[in-house]
C-alpha positions as CSV (number, residue, x, y, z in Angstrom):
1,M,122.3,-72.3,-53.5
2,T,121.5,-74.6,-56.4
3,P,119.5,-74.6,-59.6
4,K,118.8,-78.4,-59.2
5,K,115.4,-79.0,-57.6
6,E,115.8,-82.8,-58.0
7,W,118.6,-82.7,-55.4
8,F,116.3,-81.7,-52.5
9,A,115.4,-84.2,-49.9
10,S,112.9,-81.8,-48.4
11,Y,111.6,-78.7,-50.1
12,K,109.2,-75.7,-49.5
13,S,108.1,-73.7,-52.5
14,G,107.5,-70.0,-52.2
15,D,108.8,-66.5,-52.8
16,F,112.0,-66.3,-50.8
17,G,113.3,-63.1,-52.3
18,S,116.3,-62.7,-54.6
19,V,120.0,-63.3,-54.7
20,Y,122.3,-61.0,-56.7
21,Q,125.1,-61.9,-59.0
22,G,128.3,-60.1,-59.5
23,D,126.8,-58.0,-62.2
24,N,124.0,-57.0,-59.8
25,A,121.4,-59.1,-61.8
26,A,118.7,-60.4,-59.4
27,L,117.7,-64.1,-59.5
28,S,114.6,-65.3,-57.8
29,V,114.7,-67.8,-54.9
30,V,111.7,-70.1,-55.5
31,G,112.2,-72.6,-52.8
32,I,114.2,-73.6,-49.7
33,G,115.0,-77.1,-48.4
34,D,117.6,-79.6,-47.4
35,I,120.1,-81.6,-49.4
36,K,122.1,-84.6,-48.2
37,I,125.6,-85.0,-49.4
38,K,128.0,-87.9,-49.1
39,T,131.7,-87.0,-48.8
40,Q,134.5,-89.1,-50.2
41,D,135.3,-90.6,-46.8
42,G,131.7,-92.0,-46.6
43,G,130.3,-89.4,-44.2
44,E,126.8,-88.0,-44.8
45,H,125.9,-84.5,-43.9
46,L,122.7,-82.4,-44.3
47,L,122.9,-79.1,-46.0
48,K,120.0,-77.1,-44.4
49,G,118.3,-74.0,-45.8
50,V,119.6,-74.5,-49.3
51,R,118.1,-71.9,-51.6
52,H,116.6,-73.1,-55.0
53,V,117.6,-70.6,-57.6
54,P,116.6,-72.0,-61.0
55,R,118.5,-69.5,-63.1
56,L,121.8,-69.9,-61.2
57,R,124.6,-71.5,-63.3
58,R,126.6,-73.0,-60.5
59,N,126.1,-74.4,-57.0
60,L,127.5,-72.1,-54.3
61,I,128.4,-72.4,-50.7
62,S,128.7,-69.3,-48.5
63,L,131.7,-69.5,-46.3
64,G,130.2,-66.7,-44.2
65,D,127.1,-68.8,-43.6
66,L,129.2,-71.8,-42.6
67,H,131.3,-69.7,-40.2
68,G,128.1,-68.1,-38.7
69,N,126.9,-71.7,-38.0
70,G,130.0,-72.7,-36.1
71,Y,132.1,-74.2,-38.9
72,V,135.7,-73.5,-39.4
73,Y,137.5,-73.6,-42.8
74,N,141.1,-73.6,-43.6
75,V,143.3,-74.0,-46.7
76,D,146.4,-76.2,-46.8
77,R,149.8,-74.5,-47.2
78,D,149.9,-75.4,-50.9
79,K,146.6,-73.5,-51.3
80,K,145.1,-76.3,-53.3
81,T,142.9,-78.0,-50.7
82,M,140.2,-76.4,-48.4
83,R,138.7,-78.2,-45.5
84,V,135.5,-77.3,-43.7
85,K,135.2,-78.7,-40.1
86,K,132.7,-78.8,-37.3
87,G,134.7,-79.5,-34.2
88,K,137.2,-82.2,-35.1
89,V,135.0,-83.6,-38.0
90,T,135.8,-82.7,-41.6
91,V,132.5,-82.0,-43.2
92,M,133.7,-81.0,-46.6
93,K,136.9,-81.0,-48.6
94,G,137.4,-79.0,-51.8
95,E,140.1,-78.8,-54.4
96,R,141.1,-75.4,-55.9
97,M,140.4,-75.0,-59.6
98,K,142.0,-72.7,-62.2
99,N,139.3,-70.1,-61.6
100,N,140.2,-69.9,-57.9
101,L,137.0,-71.5,-56.8
102,Y,137.0,-74.7,-54.7
103,K,135.1,-77.7,-56.0
104,V,133.7,-79.8,-53.2
105,Q,134.4,-83.5,-53.4
106,G,131.5,-85.9,-52.9
107,C,128.1,-86.8,-54.3
108,I,124.4,-86.1,-53.6
109,V,122.1,-88.4,-51.6
110,G,118.5,-87.6,-52.6
111,G,115.2,-89.4,-51.9
112,G,117.0,-92.3,-50.2
113,A,119.0,-93.1,-53.3
114,I,122.5,-91.9,-54.0
115,K,122.8,-90.0,-57.3
116,E,126.3,-90.8,-58.3
117,P,128.6,-88.0,-59.5
118,R,129.8,-87.8,-63.1
119,G,133.4,-88.2,-62.2
120,P,135.9,-88.5,-59.3
121,N,135.9,-84.8,-58.6
122,S,132.3,-84.1,-59.1
123,S,130.9,-81.1,-57.1
124,V,128.0,-81.1,-54.7
125,P,125.4,-78.4,-54.1
126,N,126.5,-75.6,-51.9
127,S,124.9,-73.8,-49.0
128,S,125.4,-73.7,-45.2
129,V,126.1,-77.2,-43.8
130,K,124.4,-78.4,-40.6
131,T,124.9,-81.8,-39.1
C-alpha cells in the first residue's frame, strides 16, 4: 500500500474498499496498480496489486501477502537485516529501524524513468511482490 499515486506504472481507479489502521480507523483504497522497484543490486521487480491509499502515512508491505505468493523471508541472526526471496533470488532487502520496522533498500522505477531516492537508505513502496 502507498499514498503515492505518481509511483504507479499502471493504475486502475475505483472503489476498492478500505484498509484499517491499528486504531481501527478506515482508509479508502481508491486505486490498484503495479509499481516497479529497483533494488540496490540493480535488479528490477514488479510490485503487483499495490493499493493506492491517499491518507496512508507510510508505504507498507504485507509479509503475509508475500508468503501467500510463494516468497520466503528471513532475518539475519543479528536481527538487523531482512531478506525476501523467490526461489534463490533475493527480491528485497530491508534494514531494521529503531521502531522495529524494516526499511526496504532501493528506489522506484516509474513511467520508464527512475525516480532516484532521497538518500542511500530510501524506502520503496510496499505490497506483494511478483516477478
